[in-house]
C-alpha positions as CSV (number, residue, x, y, z in Angstrom):
1,M,78.6,4.6,119.1
2,A,79.4,8.0,120.4
3,S,82.6,9.7,119.3
4,S,84.6,12.1,121.4
5,L,87.1,14.6,120.2
6,A,90.5,14.7,121.9
7,P,90.8,18.0,124.0
8,P,93.0,20.6,122.3
9,L,96.6,20.9,123.5
10,P,97.0,23.6,126.1
11,A,97.6,27.2,124.9
12,D,100.9,27.4,126.7
13,L,102.3,24.6,124.6
14,F,101.4,26.4,121.4
15,H,103.0,29.5,122.7
16,L,106.3,27.5,123.1
17,L,105.9,26.1,119.6
18,S,105.2,29.5,118.1
19,T,108.3,30.9,119.9
20,E,110.5,28.1,118.4
21,L,109.0,28.8,114.9
22,A,109.7,32.5,115.3
23,H,113.3,31.7,116.3
24,R,113.6,29.6,113.1
25,L,112.1,32.5,111.1
26,D,109.5,30.0,109.8
27,F,107.0,32.5,108.5
28,A,105.1,30.0,106.3
29,T,104.3,27.6,109.1
30,L,103.2,30.4,111.4
31,F,101.0,31.8,108.7
32,N,99.4,28.4,108.2
33,C,98.7,28.2,111.9
34,V,97.0,31.5,111.9
35,A,95.0,30.7,108.8
36,S,93.9,27.3,110.0
37,S,92.6,28.1,113.4
38,K,91.6,31.1,115.5
39,Y,92.7,29.1,118.6
40,L,96.2,28.7,117.2
41,G,96.2,32.4,116.2
42,N,95.3,33.5,119.7
43,A,97.8,31.0,121.2
44,G,100.9,32.7,120.1
45,S,101.0,32.3,116.3
46,V,99.9,35.9,115.5
47,S,102.3,37.4,118.0
48,A,105.2,35.3,116.7
49,L,104.4,36.2,113.1
50,Y,104.5,39.9,113.8
51,R,107.6,39.5,116.0
52,I,109.4,38.2,112.9
53,S,108.0,40.7,110.4
54,L,108.4,43.9,112.6
55,G,111.5,42.7,114.4
56,D,115.0,42.0,113.2
57,Q,113.6,40.7,109.9
58,S,112.0,44.0,109.1
59,P,113.4,45.6,105.8
60,S,114.7,48.6,107.7
61,R,116.9,46.3,110.0
62,S,117.8,43.4,107.8
63,N,118.7,45.6,104.7
64,V,116.9,43.1,102.5
65,M,115.9,45.9,100.1
66,D,119.4,47.2,99.4
67,N,120.3,44.6,96.8
68,L,116.9,44.1,95.2
69,S,115.9,44.9,91.7
70,P,113.3,47.8,91.3
71,A,110.5,45.3,90.8
72,E,111.6,43.2,93.8
73,S,112.0,46.3,95.9
74,D,108.4,47.4,95.1
75,I,107.1,44.0,96.3
76,A,109.1,44.2,99.5
77,L,107.9,47.7,100.1
78,M,104.3,46.6,99.6
79,R,104.7,43.7,102.0
80,W,106.3,46.0,104.6
81,S,103.5,48.6,104.2
82,I,100.8,45.9,104.6
83,L,102.3,44.8,107.9
84,W,102.1,48.3,109.4
85,R,98.7,49.0,107.8
86,T,97.3,45.9,109.4
87,V,98.7,46.8,112.8
88,I,97.2,50.3,112.6
89,L,93.8,48.9,111.3
90,S,93.8,46.5,114.2
91,A,94.2,49.4,116.6
92,L,91.2,50.9,115.0
93,G,89.2,47.6,115.4
94,K,89.1,46.9,111.7
95,T,90.7,43.5,111.5
96,M,89.7,39.9,112.1
97,Y,92.3,39.4,114.8
98,P,93.2,42.1,117.4
99,Y,96.9,42.0,116.2
100,C,97.7,45.2,118.1
101,R,97.0,43.5,121.4
102,H,99.8,41.0,120.7
103,L,102.5,43.7,120.2
104,R,105.4,43.7,122.6
105,S,107.5,46.4,120.8
106,L,106.6,49.6,119.1
107,D,109.5,50.4,116.8
108,L,108.9,53.9,115.5
109,R,112.3,53.7,113.8
110,D,110.9,51.1,111.5
111,F,107.7,52.9,110.8
112,S,109.6,56.2,110.2
113,A,111.8,54.3,107.7
114,L,108.7,53.0,105.9
115,L,107.3,56.6,105.7
116,D,110.6,57.7,104.2
117,R,110.2,55.1,101.5
118,L,106.6,55.9,100.9
119,D,107.5,59.6,100.5
120,E,109.7,58.8,97.5
121,T,108.2,59.7,94.1
122,R,108.5,56.1,92.8
123,S,106.5,54.8,95.7
124,R,103.3,56.9,95.2
125,K,101.2,53.9,94.3
126,V,102.1,52.0,97.5
127,A,101.6,55.2,99.5
128,K,98.2,55.7,98.1
129,Q,97.2,52.2,99.0
130,F,98.7,52.5,102.5
131,F,96.7,55.7,103.3
132,D,93.5,54.4,101.7
133,S,90.1,54.2,103.4
134,H,90.4,53.9,107.2
135,L,93.9,55.3,107.3
136,S,93.1,58.4,105.3
137,S,92.9,60.4,108.5
138,F,96.6,59.8,109.1
139,H,97.6,61.2,105.7
140,H,99.2,64.5,106.6
141,V,101.5,66.5,104.2
142,L,103.7,69.5,104.3
143,Q,104.0,72.1,101.6
144,T,107.4,72.3,100.0
145,T,109.2,74.7,97.8
146,G,110.8,72.1,95.6
147,K,110.7,72.4,91.8
148,Y,109.3,68.9,91.1
149,R,107.0,68.3,94.0
150,T,104.8,70.5,96.1
151,T,104.2,68.3,99.2
152,R,105.8,65.7,101.3
153,L,104.6,63.5,104.1
154,N,104.4,65.2,107.6
155,S,106.2,62.2,109.2
156,D,106.3,63.8,112.7
157,R,102.6,64.2,112.9
158,I,101.9,60.7,111.4
159,L,104.3,59.1,113.9
160,A,102.6,60.9,116.8
161,E,99.1,60.0,115.8
162,V,99.8,56.4,114.8
163,G,101.8,55.9,118.0
164,D,99.0,57.4,120.1
165,I,96.3,55.0,118.7
166,I,98.6,52.0,119.0
167,T,99.6,52.7,122.6
168,Q,95.9,52.9,123.5
169,Q,95.2,49.4,122.1
170,A,98.5,47.6,122.9
171,P,98.4,47.0,126.6
172,L,101.4,44.5,126.6
173,L,104.0,46.8,125.0
174,E,107.4,46.2,126.6
175,G,109.5,48.4,124.3
176,I,109.4,51.7,122.4
177,A,112.1,53.0,120.0
178,E,112.3,56.6,118.8
179,P,113.3,57.3,115.1
180,S,116.4,59.2,114.3
181,T,114.4,61.6,112.1
182,S,112.3,62.9,114.9
183,D,112.3,63.5,118.7
184,V,108.6,62.5,118.7
185,L,108.8,61.0,122.2
186,S,109.6,64.3,123.8
187,S,106.1,65.5,123.1
188,T,104.2,62.3,123.1
189,L,105.5,60.3,126.1
190,P,103.7,62.4,128.7
191,A,100.4,61.2,127.2
192,W,101.6,57.7,126.5
193,A,103.4,56.9,129.8
194,P,100.2,56.1,131.9
195,R,99.4,53.4,129.3
196,L,102.8,51.7,129.3
197,T,102.6,49.8,132.5
198,H,104.5,46.8,131.1
199,L,107.3,48.9,129.6
200,H,110.7,47.3,130.0
201,E,112.8,49.1,127.4
202,L,112.9,52.7,126.3
203,E,115.0,53.8,123.3
204,L,115.4,57.5,122.7
205,W,117.1,59.2,119.8
206,D,117.5,62.3,121.9
207,G,117.7,62.0,125.7
208,K,116.6,65.6,126.1
209,A,113.1,64.2,126.7
210,L,114.4,63.2,130.2
211,E,115.0,66.9,130.9
212,D,111.2,67.2,131.6
213,E,110.8,66.6,135.3
214,H,107.0,65.9,134.8
215,L,107.8,63.1,132.3
216,R,110.4,61.6,134.6
217,K,107.8,61.4,137.3
218,L,105.3,59.8,135.0
219,L,107.7,57.2,133.8
220,H,108.7,56.4,137.4
221,T,105.1,56.1,138.5
222,H,103.5,54.3,135.6
223,C,106.4,52.2,134.2
224,P,107.8,50.4,137.3
225,K,109.1,47.5,135.1
226,L,111.4,49.8,133.0
227,N,114.9,48.4,133.2
228,R,116.6,49.1,129.9
229,L,117.5,52.6,128.7
230,R,119.1,53.4,125.4
231,M,119.8,56.7,123.7
232,Y,121.7,57.9,120.7
233,R,122.5,61.4,122.2
234,S,121.3,64.1,124.5
235,L,121.0,67.7,123.5
236,A,119.6,68.7,126.9
237,S,120.9,71.9,128.4
238,V,122.4,70.0,131.4
239,P,122.3,66.3,130.2
240,D,124.4,64.8,133.0
241,R,122.0,66.1,135.6
242,S,118.8,65.1,133.7
243,I,119.9,61.6,132.9
244,A,121.2,61.1,136.4
245,A,117.9,62.4,137.9
246,F,115.9,59.9,135.8
247,I,118.2,56.9,136.7
248,S,118.3,57.9,140.4
249,G,114.5,58.1,140.5
250,M,114.1,54.5,139.4
251,P,113.8,51.8,142.2
252,Q,117.2,50.8,143.5
253,D,118.9,48.0,141.5
254,A,116.2,48.1,138.8
255,L,118.3,49.2,135.8
256,R,119.7,46.2,133.9
257,S,121.0,47.9,130.8
258,F,122.2,51.4,129.8
259,E,123.6,52.6,126.5
260,N,124.4,55.8,124.8
261,M,126.0,56.1,121.3
262,D,127.0,59.7,120.8
263,T,127.5,63.0,122.7
264,S,125.2,62.8,125.8
265,G,127.1,64.8,128.4
266,I,127.5,61.8,130.6
267,G,129.6,62.8,133.6
268,P,130.1,62.0,137.3
269,Q,126.4,62.5,138.2
270,T,125.2,59.9,135.7
271,C,128.0,57.5,136.7
272,L,127.1,57.8,140.4
273,A,123.4,57.2,139.5
274,I,124.3,54.1,137.4
275,N,126.4,52.9,140.3
276,G,123.2,52.8,142.4
277,H,122.1,49.9,140.2
278,G,125.3,48.0,140.6
279,R,123.6,44.7,141.7
280,S,121.2,44.6,138.8
281,L,123.2,46.2,135.9
282,T,124.4,43.5,133.5
283,S,125.0,45.6,130.3
284,L,126.7,49.0,130.1
285,K,127.6,50.6,126.8
286,L,129.0,54.2,127.1
287,A,130.2,56.6,124.4
288,L,132.1,59.3,126.3
289,E,134.1,62.4,125.6
290,E,137.8,62.2,126.6
291,D,137.3,64.0,129.9
292,E,134.1,62.0,130.7
293,I,136.2,58.7,130.7
294,L,137.4,59.8,134.1
295,G,134.0,59.2,135.5
296,L,134.4,55.4,135.0
297,G,136.2,55.3,138.4
298,L,132.8,56.0,140.1
299,L,131.3,52.7,138.9
300,Q,132.9,50.7,141.7
301,G,129.6,49.0,142.6
302,C,128.8,47.7,139.1
303,T,130.5,44.3,139.4
304,Q,127.7,42.2,138.0
305,L,128.3,43.3,134.4
306,E,128.2,40.8,131.6
307,T,128.6,43.2,128.7
308,L,130.8,46.3,128.8
309,H,131.5,48.6,125.8
310,I,133.5,51.8,126.2
311,S,134.0,54.3,123.4
312,T,135.8,57.6,123.2
313,L,134.2,60.2,121.0
314,H,135.7,62.6,118.5
315,I,139.2,61.0,118.4
316,T,141.3,61.9,115.4
317,A,145.0,61.8,114.4
318,L,145.2,65.5,115.4
319,R,143.3,64.8,118.6
320,P,144.6,61.5,119.9
321,S,143.3,59.5,122.8
322,I,144.9,60.2,126.1
323,D,146.9,57.4,127.8
324,L,145.3,57.2,131.2
325,K,148.0,55.1,132.8
326,A,150.7,57.7,131.8
327,T,148.7,60.9,132.4
328,R,146.0,60.2,135.0
329,N,147.4,57.3,136.9
330,D,145.1,57.8,139.9
331,V,142.0,57.5,137.8
332,Y,143.5,54.6,135.9
333,L,144.1,52.7,139.1
334,E,140.5,53.3,140.2
335,I,139.2,52.0,136.9
336,V,141.5,49.0,137.0
337,D,140.3,48.2,140.6
338,W,136.7,48.2,139.4
339,L,137.3,46.1,136.3
340,R,139.3,43.6,138.3
341,R,136.2,42.8,140.3
342,C,133.9,42.3,137.3
343,A,134.0,38.6,137.3
344,Q,130.7,38.0,135.3
345,L,132.0,39.7,132.1
346,T,131.5,37.7,128.9
347,E,131.7,40.6,126.3
348,V,134.0,43.6,126.4
349,F,134.7,46.2,123.7
350,F,136.9,49.3,123.8
351,N,136.7,51.7,120.9
352,D,139.3,54.5,120.4
353,V,140.7,54.0,124.0
354,V,144.5,53.9,123.7
355,S,144.7,52.5,127.3
356,A,142.5,49.5,126.4
357,P,145.1,46.8,126.8
358,D,146.2,48.1,130.2
359,L,142.5,48.3,131.3
360,L,141.8,44.8,129.9
361,L,144.7,43.1,131.5
362,P,143.2,42.6,135.0
363,I,140.0,41.2,133.4
364,L,142.0,38.7,131.4
365,L,144.0,37.6,134.4
366,N,140.8,37.1,136.6
367,G,140.5,33.4,136.8
368,D,136.7,33.7,137.2
369,V,136.1,35.6,134.0
370,K,135.1,33.5,130.9
371,L,135.0,35.9,128.0
372,H,133.1,35.0,124.8
373,T,133.7,38.3,122.9
374,L,136.6,40.8,123.1
375,G,137.2,43.7,120.9
376,I,139.6,46.7,120.6
377,K,138.8,49.0,117.7
378,A,140.6,52.2,117.0
379,K,141.3,55.0,114.5
380,E,144.6,56.7,113.9
381,G,145.5,58.5,117.1
382,S,144.0,55.9,119.4
383,M,145.7,52.6,118.4
384,Y,148.0,51.1,121.1
385,L,151.6,50.2,120.2
386,A,151.8,46.4,119.8
387,K,155.4,46.3,120.9
388,D,154.5,47.8,124.3
389,Q,151.8,45.3,125.2
390,H,153.5,41.9,125.6
391,D,151.7,41.3,128.9
392,F,148.3,41.9,127.3
393,H,149.1,39.7,124.3
394,S,150.3,36.9,126.5
395,A,147.3,37.2,128.8
396,L,144.9,36.6,125.8
397,S,145.8,32.9,126.0
398,T,144.1,32.6,129.4
399,Q,140.7,33.3,127.9
400,S,140.3,29.9,126.1
401,S,136.5,30.4,126.1
402,L,136.8,33.3,123.5
403,K,134.7,32.9,120.4
404,H,135.0,36.3,118.9
405,L,138.2,38.4,118.9
406,D,138.7,41.8,117.1
407,I,142.0,43.7,117.7
408,C,143.3,46.8,116.1
409,A,146.9,47.9,117.0
410,D,149.7,49.9,115.6
411,P,152.3,47.5,114.4
412,D,155.1,50.0,114.1
413,I,158.5,48.6,115.0
414,M,157.1,45.1,114.9
415,T,159.2,43.9,112.0
416,R,159.6,40.8,109.9
417,D,163.2,40.5,111.1
418,D,162.3,40.6,114.8
419,N,159.7,37.9,115.3
420,H,159.5,38.1,119.1
421,D,156.4,40.4,119.2
422,I,154.6,38.4,116.5
423,E,155.4,35.1,118.3
424,I,153.8,36.3,121.5
425,V,150.6,37.2,119.6
426,L,150.6,33.9,117.7
427,N,151.2,31.8,120.7
428,S,148.2,33.3,122.5
429,L,146.0,33.1,119.5
430,C,146.8,29.4,118.9
431,H,145.5,28.7,122.5
432,L,142.1,30.1,121.6
433,T,140.8,27.0,119.9
434,E,137.1,28.0,120.3
435,L,137.5,31.1,118.2
436,Q,134.8,31.5,115.5
437,T,135.7,35.1,114.5
438,L,139.2,36.5,114.3
439,Q,139.8,40.0,113.0
440,L,143.3,41.4,113.3
441,F,143.4,45.0,112.0
442,R,146.9,46.3,111.4
443,L,148.2,44.0,114.2
444,S,148.9,41.3,111.6
445,H,150.6,43.7,109.2
446,Y,153.9,41.7,109.2
447,F,152.4,38.2,109.2
448,T,153.8,35.7,106.7
449,D,152.4,32.6,105.1
450,E,153.7,30.5,108.0
451,H,151.9,32.6,110.5
452,I,148.5,32.4,108.7
453,K,149.0,28.6,108.2
454,L,149.7,28.2,111.9
455,L,146.4,30.0,112.8
456,A,144.4,27.9,110.4
457,Q,145.8,24.7,111.8
458,H,145.1,25.7,115.5
459,L,141.7,27.4,115.0
460,P,139.5,24.8,113.3
461,R,136.2,26.5,114.3
462,L,136.8,29.8,112.5
463,D,133.9,31.1,110.3
464,T,135.2,34.6,109.9
465,L,138.9,35.6,109.4
466,Y,140.2,39.1,108.6
467,I,144.0,39.0,108.3
468,G,146.8,41.2,107.1
469,G,150.3,40.1,106.1
470,Y,153.0,40.9,103.6
471,G,153.9,38.9,100.5
472,I,151.2,36.3,101.2
473,T,151.2,33.5,98.6
474,D,149.4,30.4,97.5
475,D,151.2,28.5,100.2
476,V,148.4,29.4,102.7
477,W,145.6,27.7,100.8
478,S,146.4,24.2,101.9
479,S,145.8,25.1,105.6
480,V,143.0,27.7,105.1
481,G,141.2,25.1,103.0
482,T,140.8,22.8,106.0
483,L,138.5,25.4,107.8
484,K,135.2,23.5,107.4
485,H,133.1,26.3,108.9
486,L,134.6,29.3,107.1
487,K,132.1,31.7,105.7
488,S,134.1,34.9,105.3
489,I,137.9,35.4,104.8
490,T,139.5,38.7,104.0
491,F,143.2,39.1,103.1
492,A,143.9,42.8,103.9
493,G,147.6,42.6,103.4
494,N,149.8,42.5,100.3
495,T,149.2,39.2,98.4
496,A,150.5,37.5,95.3
497,F,147.9,34.8,94.8
498,T,147.5,32.9,91.5
499,S,144.3,31.8,89.9
500,D,145.4,28.1,90.3
501,G,146.0,28.6,94.0
502,I,142.6,30.2,94.6
503,L,140.9,27.5,92.5
504,S,142.6,24.8,94.6
505,F,141.0,26.5,97.7
506,I,137.6,26.7,96.1
507,E,137.7,23.0,95.2
508,K,138.2,22.1,98.9
509,L,135.1,23.9,100.1
510,G,132.2,21.9,101.4
511,E,128.7,22.2,102.9
512,G,130.0,24.1,105.9
513,N,131.3,26.8,103.6
514,I,128.0,27.7,101.8
515,G,127.8,31.4,101.0
516,L,131.5,32.0,101.6
517,V,132.9,35.5,100.8
518,L,136.5,35.5,99.7
519,S,138.0,39.1,99.6
520,V,141.5,40.0,98.4
521,E,141.9,43.6,99.2
522,M,145.6,44.3,98.3
523,A,146.7,42.1,95.4
524,D,150.2,42.9,94.2
525,P,149.7,44.8,90.9
526,D,152.7,43.0,89.4
527,T,151.0,39.6,89.8
528,M,147.4,40.7,89.2
529,I,145.0,38.0,88.0
530,P,143.5,39.1,84.7
531,E,139.9,40.3,84.7
532,E,138.6,37.5,82.6
533,V,140.2,34.9,85.0
534,Q,138.7,36.7,88.0
535,E,135.3,36.2,86.4
536,S,135.9,32.5,86.0
537,L,137.0,32.3,89.7
538,R,133.7,34.1,90.7
539,D,131.7,31.6,88.7
540,A,133.6,28.7,90.3
541,L,132.9,30.0,93.8
542,V,129.2,30.5,93.0
543,T,129.0,27.0,91.6
544,S,130.9,25.5,94.5
545,V,129.2,27.1,97.5
546,N,127.1,30.0,96.1
547,G,129.9,32.3,97.3
548,R,131.3,35.7,96.3
549,F,134.8,36.6,95.2
550,E,136.1,40.2,95.7
551,Y,139.4,41.2,94.3
552,Q,141.3,44.5,94.0
553,P,144.9,45.7,93.7
554,S,146.8,47.5,96.4
555,R,147.1,50.4,93.9
556,D,145.9,51.1,90.4
557,P,148.2,49.0,88.1
558,N,147.9,51.7,85.4
559,V,149.4,54.4,87.7
560,P,153.2,54.3,88.3
561,E,154.3,53.7,91.9
562,F,156.7,56.7,91.6
563,D,155.9,59.7,89.6
564,E,158.8,61.2,87.6
565,S,158.0,64.6,89.1
566,D,158.9,63.1,92.5
567,S,162.5,62.5,91.5
568,D,165.4,64.9,91.9
């Protein structure tokens, strides 16, 4: 009797399965797929495996090496180096699978971080193994004048040569990221650009690379799919003009995401160029000097935004943020008119922009807007006065879809005796029943036990809570203990907790609280929990949910609050 084997499942199905396994970070199953069958390896398993290992789970991004013992750190470093060594060997044709051809992202930041680790004296053994045999040609060093070592790795040259060989053998690359230690792409992109026909995302440490007109033309010609541009800074001589020239040279409505993180000289030319992609742009993250904020009024066509982050650079207490509404009302009205029409927004952040509440108000009141994330962060000199923003605080209640809310505000003149300002804030917050993260910096300075209890009772989905307050006691634990999803809670205000109160909270924790971090940042020195009792609470939290307990006084209890020399 003849037997017949069932036909293999189609490759596209295995690609879907591999994607799901990668999403679950299931390294072991993916490895078994690769080891068991070349068919499975070529049907997505290899690609997914490297996406986990060289993506967000890479040691340089996940910080997995920060809290390891020296022995564990050596093992993690070895594994990290083997991953990169294998990719490079595959580009040289020295591996069983052509791993390099599966690469979608070339993260030179990650490789640069690995080279920094390999350059440490204690990593010489791993470094020797990494550059052994076929990789010996990439081992370049520089002479140093140090007392204890005469050479160090020439990272710039290694990055350039490794990147060159990988880009030749990785035809499907969709993203390239430049390390912060080198502007390697300024010199290498002219040669690499013709190979990057699938490039979607370009991340530059220094945008001065775009000052090269020849490079701009190469990218426009050979990278027609490029739609995401990210840079840390630009030290170009005329950065506004060079960035604008590059963005303007892209096909109209091609740019989907733009971000800069530090001084980049972004001015009216760049804003106008970005505006030319108004129908495609969905993410815009700008870090601007104070005078560059004025260019936001030129973004009138960018109304399809889903993510918007605006930061003001170099704000200090001595150089405070300028109130646009009060000092440049014409520009303020232009920006408000633009934001009012951004009905697709789901995530908005303002950092060191004192006018943030006034700019956010039309967004909150737009009935078509369904925000998931909202943040206002600020340093001294850029915090808005809470007492002046009743309309903003009231309007927060309209965004019932919010899941993450961070607000920093100056609570001056909000007092415990005048509860009106606090009641407006609390009333709105209690309407946001979908909140998972709530962080109130300074704004909650005058909150009491009752206020915190009220929040806990109305926000059952909270997994992260950062709260201030004054004279907070054990009375809050009965309500906070009902938060079944809580993973992190920080009391940043003056507290007078007892060990019995904290223990009663720990005893209420369940499976949804696994890994919970409980931080008490300003314990009243007069009611401090003794060190040995703190240790028992730490042990109890570990035993209960494998959690962590952090505890510190508002001041050193051994230092008097008033020095005798201060008296008359």
